[in-house]
C-alpha positions as CSV (number, residue, x, y, z in Angstrom):
1,M,78.1,92.7,109.2
2,A,81.2,92.0,107.0
3,N,81.6,88.6,105.4
4,V,85.0,87.8,104.0
5,D,84.6,84.0,103.8
6,I,86.4,82.9,100.6
7,S,86.6,79.2,101.5
8,K,84.4,78.2,98.6
9,L,87.3,79.1,96.3
10,T,89.0,75.9,97.4
11,E,86.4,74.0,95.3
12,V,87.7,75.6,92.1
13,G,89.5,73.0,90.0
14,G,93.3,73.2,90.2
15,F,93.1,75.4,93.3
16,I,96.4,76.4,94.8
17,G,95.6,79.4,96.9
18,A,93.5,82.5,97.1
19,C,93.2,85.7,99.0
20,L,91.1,88.8,99.4
21,V,93.2,92.0,99.2
22,D,92.7,95.7,99.8
23,S,94.4,97.3,96.9
24,E,94.7,100.7,98.6
25,T,97.0,99.2,101.4
26,G,98.1,95.9,99.9
27,L,96.9,94.1,103.0
28,M,95.3,90.7,102.9
29,M,91.8,90.5,104.4
30,A,91.3,86.7,104.1
31,S,93.2,83.7,102.6
32,E,92.8,80.0,101.8
33,G,95.4,77.5,100.8
34,G,98.7,78.7,99.4
35,G,101.2,76.0,100.4
36,A,104.6,77.1,99.0
37,L,102.9,80.2,97.5
38,D,103.3,83.2,99.8
39,L,99.8,84.6,99.5
40,E,100.5,87.7,101.5
41,A,103.4,88.6,99.2
42,A,101.3,87.7,96.1
43,G,98.4,89.8,97.2
44,A,100.7,92.8,97.9
45,A,102.5,92.4,94.5
46,N,99.2,92.0,92.6
47,T,98.0,95.3,94.1
48,E,100.5,96.9,91.8
49,V,99.1,95.0,88.8
50,V,95.6,96.3,89.6
51,K,96.8,99.8,90.1
52,A,98.7,99.7,86.8
53,K,95.7,98.5,84.9
54,L,93.4,101.2,86.5
55,S,96.0,103.8,85.5
56,A,96.1,102.5,81.9
57,I,92.3,102.6,81.7
58,E,92.3,106.2,83.0
59,M,95.2,107.3,80.7
60,L,93.4,105.8,77.7
61,G,90.2,107.7,78.6
62,L,88.2,104.5,78.7
63,D,84.8,104.7,80.5
64,D,85.1,101.1,81.8
65,H,86.1,98.9,84.7
66,I,88.1,95.7,85.3
67,D,86.0,92.5,85.3
68,D,89.1,90.4,85.9
69,I,92.8,90.1,85.0
70,L,94.3,86.8,83.9
71,I,98.0,86.1,84.1
72,T,99.0,82.9,82.4
73,L,102.3,81.4,83.6
74,G,104.0,78.2,82.4
75,K,102.4,76.1,85.1
76,Q,99.7,78.3,86.7
77,F,96.9,80.7,86.0
78,H,96.6,83.8,88.3
79,L,93.1,85.3,88.3
80,I,92.5,88.8,89.8
81,R,89.0,90.0,90.2
82,P,88.2,93.4,91.7
83,L,84.8,93.3,93.6
84,D,81.9,95.0,91.9
85,Q,80.6,96.4,95.2
86,T,84.1,97.5,96.4
87,P,86.5,97.9,93.4
88,T,89.4,98.7,95.7
89,V,89.3,95.2,97.0
90,F,90.1,92.2,94.8
91,L,90.1,88.4,94.9
92,Y,93.4,86.8,93.8
93,V,93.3,83.1,92.9
94,A,96.2,80.9,91.8
95,L,95.4,77.7,89.9
96,D,97.3,74.8,88.6
97,K,97.2,75.2,84.8
98,K,97.0,71.4,84.1
99,L,94.0,70.9,86.4
100,A,92.1,74.1,86.0
101,N,89.2,74.9,83.7
102,L,89.6,78.6,83.2
103,G,86.0,79.3,82.1
104,M,84.6,77.5,85.1
105,A,87.1,79.1,87.4
106,R,86.0,82.6,86.3
107,V,82.3,81.7,87.0
108,Q,83.1,80.2,90.4
109,V,85.2,83.2,91.5
110,K,82.4,85.5,90.4
111,N,79.9,83.4,92.4
112,V,82.1,83.6,95.5
113,E,82.4,87.4,95.0
114,K,78.6,87.6,95.2
115,T,78.6,86.1,98.7
116,L,81.1,88.7,100.1
117,N,79.9,91.7,102.0
118,L,82.4,94.3,103.2
C-alpha cells in the first residue's frame, strides 16, 4: 500500500512548503503548506532541474546518483531530494533562509523519505 504522507516536513525549521513530485510527468503526488508559493508550479519546474542534473551525471560518465540538490536564493533554501527507492520521484522543500538550519533540514527530509512507500 502506498504511503505519500509528507506532513512531518512541516516540522522542519523555516518550513514554507513541500511536495512530492514524479519527475517523469512533473505531477505532484502530495503537498504541504506553500502559502504564496505555487507548489504545483515549483514541483513541475524543479523536474527540469533534476533531469538536467541526471543528464550532466550521465554526460560526465559518473557512476553516481543524486543525494540532494540545494538551491540557495536570497531569502530561501530549496532542497530537492530524489527518493532512494524510486529515484524518478523527489521531495521538494522550500525553507525560509533566516529560520532554517540546513544541516538539520537535510536530516529531517531524509527521515521523512524513509517513511514513504510508493
